[in-house]
N, C-alpha and C positions, 0 to 999 in steps of 0.2 A: 504494500500500500504506500502510495506516495502522497505526502502532505505538502501542499503549497501554502506559503504564508498568505494571509488575507491581504488583499490590495484594495485601497480606496483611492479613487481619482476624483479630482474636483474640476469643475468647469462652470460654464454659464448656464443657468436654468433657461431652457428654451420652450418647453411645453410641460405643464404639470402632470403628475401622475407617477405611479410606480409600476414597473414591469420587470419580470425576470425571464430569462431564457438563454439559449446558447448564443454566444457572440458569433456573428458572421462578419468576418473582416473582408470587406469588399474594396478592391483597388480601382475598379472601373466596370463598365458595361459587360466585359467578358466574364465577370464573376456573378452576374445577376442570376444565372440559372442555379447557382448553389444556395440561394436564399430560399428558406422554407418558412411556412407559417409558424409564428411564435419566436422566430429568431430576433435577436437584437442587432440591428445594422450598425456596424462600426466602420467608419470611412473618414477620409480626409474632409470631404464636403459633399453636398448634393447639388444637383442642378435639375432643370425640368425633365430631362430624360430619365431621371431616377424616381419620378413621382409614383409610378406603378408599384414600386417596392413598399411604399407607405401603406398600401392596402393589405400587405402580407405580414410585415414585421410587427413585433410587440413594442419596440422602442428604438431610439436612434441615439448614437453617440458619434460626434464629429470632432476632428482635431482643430477645425477652424470654424468661424462663423459667430454670429451673435443673435439677438432676439429678432432681428429683421432679416435673417438669412433664409434662403430657400428651405433648408431643413427645419428650422423653427416654425415657419409659417405653415408648411405642409403638415408637419407633425400636429400642430394645434388644430388644423382643419380635420385631421383624421382622429383626433382625441388620443394620441399616443405620446408617452413621455419622451422628451428629448433633452440631452445635455450636450452643449456645444463648447468648442474651444477647449477641449481636453488634451493637454500636451501629451504626446506619445501614446495616445490611445491605441493606434494601430499596431504598435510594437509591444506595448505592455499587456494588452488583452490578447489571449490566444484564441484562435478560431475554434469554435465548439465549446469553449469554456463557459460555464454558467455564470452569468453576471446579473446584477440588479441595477436598474436605472431609476434614480429618483429625480424626475424632471423638475420638481418644485424646489428642491434643495441644491440642484446642480451637482449631484454625487453619483458616482458609478462604483459599485462594490463587486469584487470578484473573490 
């Protein structure tokens, strides 16, 4: 059994709510087919081509952006939690690792 120390990352609250699920680290559109219902999208940023993923994922974590970014606006429209501007999210969070997103507090726990 391998124990990993708990990790908590901080960012900008983008859309309120709590969600837990497997982290799905997405580098670009070529990774979209790996995203499954209930995953938490972890990416550098989102843009309009990514909007369809918001109907599938349980939450969103980005490395850049703010409350007026595409990720924040679309997450609020879909009622899913989002934490933005989390430094190193794509390298700290492992693909498939269960994480919890607190969009109101701007926290991501792994």
